[in-house]
DODOTI-213477 format. One line per field, with one value per residue (C-alpha): residue in one letter; x, y, z; residue number from 1. Coordinates in steps of 0.001 Angstrom, whole numbers, plus 500000, padded with zeros to 6 digits. Example, Ala and Ser with C-alpha at 12.3 -4.5 7.8 and 13.67 -1.06 7.14 Angstrom:
resn	a:s $
px	512300:513670 $
py	495500:498940 $
pz	507800:507140 $
resi	1:2 $
***
This chain:
resn	m:r:p:d:l:i:l:l:c:f:a:y:v:l:s:q:f:f:r:a:f:l:a:v:l:t:k:a:l:e:a:d:i:g:t:t:p:e:d:l:a:f:a:s:g:i:w:f:l:v:f:a:a:m:q:v:p:v:g:a:a:l:d:k:i:g:p:r:r:t:a:a:s:l:l:l:v:g:g:g:g:g:a:l:l:f:s:v:a:t:t:p:a:h:v:t:l:a:m:g:l:i:g:v:g:c:s:p:v:l:m:a:s:y:y:i:f:a:t:s:y:p:p:a:r:f:a:t:l:a:a:l:m:l:g:v:g:t:v:g:n:l:v:a:s:y:p:m:a:l:a:s:e:l:i:g:w:r:l:s:l:v:g:l:a:a:l:s:a:l:t:a:i:g:l:y:i:l:i:r:d:p:e:r:d:a:a:a:q:k:g:s:l:l:d:l:l:k:i:r:a:l:w:f:i:f:p:v:m:f:v:n:y:m:a:a:a:g:i:r:g:l:w:i:g:p:y:l:s:d:t:f:a:l:s:t:g:q:i:g:t:a:s:l:v:m:g:l:a:m:i:a:g:t:l:a:y:g:p:a:d:r:l:f:k:t:r:k:w:v:v:f:g:g:n:l:i:a:a:i:a:l:f:w:l:a:f:a:l:s:a:s:v:w:l:s:v:v:l:m:a:a:i:g:f:f:g:a:s:f:p:v:i:i:a:h:a:r:s:f:f:p:s:h:l:t:g:r:g:v:t:l:m:n:l:f:g:i:g:g:v:g:i:m:q:f:a:s:g:r:l:h:t:s:l:s:a:t:d:p:a:l:a:y:q:t:l:f:l:l:f:g:a:l:l:v:a:g:l:a:v:y:l:l:s:q:d:r:t:d $
px	420795:418177:414377:413861:416622:414843:411884:413465:415317:412343:411027:413740:412624:409197:410738:413000:410132:408685:411217:411788:407995:407002:409415:407851:404189:404516:403026:400136:399778:399125:396693:394806:395155:397039:400196:403454:407692:406978:404400:406318:409189:407575:405783:409380:411276:407869:409250:412654:412194:409369:411752:413983:412335:411894:415117:415497:412512:413315:416951:414904:412857:415221:417413:414424:412056:414032:413343:410501:407926:409407:409426:406837:404314:405091:405552:401981:399941:402285:402593:399771:398270:399920:400146:395757:395798:397726:395570:392249:394329:392294:394705:398799:397694:396577:399901:401552:400171:400238:403926:404508:402485:404791:407831:406506:406033:409287:412049:412450:413103:417175:417874:416295:418577:421284:421023:420541:423858:425728:424850:424842:427429:431278:432342:434486:431660:429273:429878:429414:426015:424518:425502:424076:421371:421244:421904:419440:417328:417617:415631:412882:414098:413898:410461:409879:410985:409871:407851:406037:405511:403881:402155:400112:399925:397861:395904:396204:397847:395082:394808:398834:398861:395831:397932:401385:399390:397985:401889:403191:400153:401936:405303:404467:402776:405651:407975:406128:405612:409610:412011:414419:415095:418713:419690:419793:421684:420644:423208:420933:419138:421315:422456:421184:421354:423673:426262:426856:426432:429876:432027:433825:435082:431144:431128:433209:431637:428384:428750:429587:426564:424411:425043:426595:422552:421759:422458:421613:418026:417495:417877:416942:413485:412518:414638:415375:412016:411448:414787:414748:411346:412180:415089:415462:411620:411754:408109:406965:408288:412046:411899:411131:414299:416709:415544:415871:420119:420584:418725:420788:424047:423288:422673:425809:427301:426352:427483:430666:430959:430283:433413:436287:436897:437984:439813:441566:441725:440111:436923:437921:439710:436934:434293:436435:437473:433975:432101:434946:433902:430573:431140:433009:430134:427248:429752:429966:426463:425649:427809:426796:422975:421864:424308:423575:420398:423349:425617:423234:421674:425711:426298:423812:424198:427677:426714:424506:427081:430050:427452:426613:428426:425970:426984:430917:429878:428404:430448:432777:430294:429546:432815:432922:429801:429666:427895:424641:423682:423832:420315:420020:423404:422911:419465:421276:423584:420442:419038:421737:421768:418284:417175:420097:417803:414294:415871:417380:413985:412227:415501:415131:411662:411630:414784:413109:410646:411576:414570:412410:409674:412146:415264:414139:417660:419815:417227:419133:422259:421831:420497:423060:425820:424258:424634:428342:429406:427751:428941:432530:431752:431129:434231:436228:435679:435322:438804:439674:438143:439688:439766:439269:438079:437574 $
py	543769:542438:542804:539370:539959:543156:542141:539534:542361:543623:540244:539851:543461:542341:539196:541233:543199:540416:539108:542330:543798:542231:544604:547634:546725:545281:547204:547762:543879:543784:546006:544668:540697:540391:539146:539405:538966:535511:534700:537632:535380:532319:533566:535026:531319:529687:532047:531440:527831:527295:529660:527006:523464:525136:525235:521451:521269:524385:523790:520626:522889:525454:521768:520947:522807:526674:529517:531397:528607:528285:531689:532545:529883:529594:533558:534048:531207:531914:535598:537084:534339:534730:538715:538419:536454:538339:541139:539292:537674:538097:535799:535130:531600:533315:535836:532655:530615:533462:533723:530515:531165:534111:531939:529551:532474:533657:531057:530741:534434:535140:531688:531703:535293:533149:530046:532739:534278:530745:529551:532501:534138:534026:532491:535082:537827:535416:537475:540470:540235:538439:540974:543326:541215:541168:545230:546221:543784:544738:548110:546178:546094:550095:550044:547645:550080:553632:553892:550480:552463:555495:553163:551130:555041:556068:553554:550648:547512:545389:547895:547954:543979:544157:546150:543873:541110:542427:543736:539922:538873:541185:540176:536914:537432:539539:537089:534196:537135:538121:535250:533467:530066:529598:526481:523191:520002:516280:516066:519160:516210:514113:513920:515015:516668:513925:514398:517874:516594:514138:517614:517167:520800:522366:520934:523156:526111:525055:526111:530008:529592:528637:531550:534063:535624:534847:538191:540603:538859:538199:541529:543578:541519:541046:542159:545070:546905:545370:545973:550017:549942:548321:549808:553467:553346:554751:554753:553328:555822:556136:551955:552424:555231:553272:550255:551932:552952:549452:548352:550824:549579:546281:547317:549207:546490:543840:545742:546632:542502:541988:542775:542325:538634:539765:542676:541098:537713:535965:534524:532529:535796:538174:536577:535341:539252:540357:538251:538484:542116:541306:539150:542084:544232:541879:541108:545046:545660:543058:544271:547762:547215:550451:553114:555079:554438:555745:553159:550941:551827:552055:548705:547525:548886:547707:544622:544257:545829:543305:540750:540784:538502:535778:536394:535399:532741:531447:532147:530453:527383:527483:527267:523691:522979:520736:522616:520330:520826:524736:524789:522753:524286:527605:526160:524140:526733:528747:526376:526298:529920:530959:527571:529284:531725:530531:528000:531648:533113:530006:529987:533720:533976:530730:532781:536205:534974:532700:535650:538860:538084:538318:540878:542497:543449:540557:538049:540921:540958:536999:537031:539296:537654:534203:535590:536550:532869:531028:533357:532673:528835:529155:530721:528293:524934:527634:528585:524726:525337:525089:529227:529266:531686:531652 $
pz	604526:602334:603038:604558:607285:607655:608789:610401:612907:612998:614604:616646:617891:618934:620485:622800:623954:625149:627693:629168:629516:632429:635216:633822:634322:637989:639622:637268:637093:640702:640922:638555:638500:641849:640431:642831:642120:642000:639798:637282:637656:636812:634083:632509:633460:631217:628478:628920:629085:626185:624553:624651:624896:621173:620433:619460:617087:615561:614349:612437:610527:609915:608674:606978:605563:605841:608011:605928:607340:610440:611573:609829:611127:615004:615092:614257:616151:619174:618645:617866:620062:623572:623080:622613:625039:627841:626903:628351:631377:634932:637028:636954:635282:632362:632062:632460:629956:627718:628200:627340:624115:623406:623872:621310:618846:619196:619466:615665:614852:615716:614883:611821:610750:612274:609546:606952:607918:608591:605276:602985:604260:604872:607617:609387:609125:611657:614752:613583:611122:614396:617069:614384:614048:618429:618583:616446:617853:621262:620467:621573:625303:625343:623743:626729:629427:629792:626340:627643:630971:629151:626902:630210:632223:628705:626915:629462:629342:628010:624942:624520:624568:621566:619318:620068:618874:615610:615428:615212:612975:610661:610726:610703:607446:606201:607028:604988:601669:601958:603073:600665:601648:601307:598769:600870:598708:600121:603054:604727:605227:607326:610958:614098:617355:618669:615950:617454:620876:620281:619525:622052:621720:622513:625927:626734:625701:626978:630272:629228:627030:629650:631972:630361:629719:632779:634506:632514:630862:634780:635845:633206:631957:635931:639078:637954:638830:642226:642970:642451:644054:647329:647851:646806:646147:642402:640462:637081:635218:637065:636929:633097:632870:634461:632119:629207:630469:630956:627887:626014:627906:626291:622485:622908:624502:621511:618941:620570:620655:617264:615208:618442:617574:613858:615839:618107:616545:619002:620358:623403:625507:623995:625880:628676:629924:628998:631494:633480:634049:634094:637441:639039:638098:639565:643130:643272:642699:645933:648000:647106:647443:648574:648880:645967:642857:640299:641039:640936:637409:636530:637281:636188:632903:632912:633721:630603:628143:628915:629102:625778:624318:623057:619291:620197:621719:619262:617127:618375:618643:614693:614362:615023:613750:610441:607084:607273:610607:611424:612218:614721:615868:616356:618117:620312:621384:621943:623631:626648:626562:627087:628958:631394:631909:631979:635382:637061:636810:638357:640612:641745:642073:644978:646395:646264:648042:650663:651991:650933:654254:656592:654994:651102:651132:651712:648936:646606:647763:647205:643939:642789:644307:642728:639434:640050:641379:638084:636056:637481:637507:633583:632974:634503:632701:629536:630031:629094:625447:621958:620507:616669:614754:610914 $
resi	1:2:3:4:5:6:7:8:9:10:11:12:13:14:15:16:17:18:19:20:21:22:23:24:25:26:27:28:29:30:31:32:33:34:35:36:37:38:39:40:41:42:43:44:45:46:47:48:49:50:51:52:53:54:55:56:57:58:59:60:61:62:63:64:65:66:67:68:69:70:71:72:73:74:75:76:77:78:79:80:81:82:83:84:85:86:87:88:89:90:91:92:93:94:95:96:97:98:99:100:101:102:103:104:105:106:107:108:109:110:111:112:113:114:115:116:117:118:119:120:121:122:123:124:125:126:127:128:129:130:131:132:133:134:135:136:137:138:139:140:141:142:143:144:145:146:147:148:149:150:151:152:153:154:155:156:157:158:159:160:161:162:163:164:165:166:167:168:169:170:171:172:173:174:175:176:177:178:179:180:181:182:183:184:185:186:187:188:189:190:191:192:193:194:195:196:197:198:199:200:201:202:203:204:205:206:207:208:209:210:211:212:213:214:215:216:217:218:219:220:221:222:223:224:225:226:227:228:229:230:231:232:233:234:235:236:237:238:239:240:241:242:243:244:245:246:247:248:249:250:251:252:253:254:255:256:257:258:259:260:261:262:263:264:265:266:267:268:269:270:271:272:273:274:275:276:277:278:279:280:281:282:283:284:285:286:287:288:289:290:291:292:293:294:295:296:297:298:299:300:301:302:303:304:305:306:307:308:309:310:311:312:313:314:315:316:317:318:319:320:321:322:323:324:325:326:327:328:329:330:331:332:333:334:335:336:337:338:339:340:341:342:343:344:345:346:347:348:349:350:351:352:353:354:355:356:357:358:359:360:361:362:363:364:365:366:367:368:369:370:371:372:373:374:375:376:377:378:379:380:381:382:383:384:385:386:387:388:389:390 $
***
């Protein structure tokens, strides 16, 4: 791994942290500025939707100006500025605005590394490299669990966010210094997103990309905290430990998926089988909602592990991309993946609010059933896709 890729990996650690840390701060933010679970669901949804919307300009920027300036400038302004704004938040609206700005800052990080992998390494290694980057970067999920809970208790969430703002800015400066843009030829300036949308094979992959990350990101990034608190009355530290377990499972799953396409000589069936198991775990969790805290944590870990097919789905789609549209291609897939999470965060917040007033258990059961049903629907379309390996 080159120095620039190592630093990009660290930047992705920050990105993973920012999408998941709200769950741990549920009680602290409620006490200090009056946020509710619906407020945090809305703010988390804004992060994902802004992140997703940014994939279109980020893809064009990667193809036209390269990953160096794209990643460094957005992380500096969005990541550093957004974290600093969060640190001085006094209302839920401030949290939402800060999360949107942080979403801008995080939007190019993973795709910049994927662009470098796709243009500088053999195609057959893309899934393994992509999974390695995703798996190592998901350490941010771990930092967003127990360590963040501990930092919040020791120095306060505001000072913690100030430190994260400084760290984001320093990382952005390092990216500008270290990243080496891959060489581009004249063909790299031609083509558009519409050319990708004309590729029929991709339309059978888009639906599973849209739903595969919903449950893992939604539960780990937001609902694990309120669910365990409301159902089992766990403390912030205990919720942090449970989040840590699910985060470790997501890392293990990502690393396991990476070489699986080469091991089994298929991408389609690796993705289909893993996500089917994740759907079964979601239905099980819904119907064993309050049976045992340990069973719930194990099932959420299984959802995280088997729902970590993100890099293999992108590798499957990448095999259909024209080489000069690599940047737009990987970011288009990321738009579907992150956009699905963002939309579901909004929907889940409203769903929870509408049902929890009368029956809190029914609210969580319905939420987990909806996650599972959407995943099954995406897999049904994916069955029609064309398998392809490099």
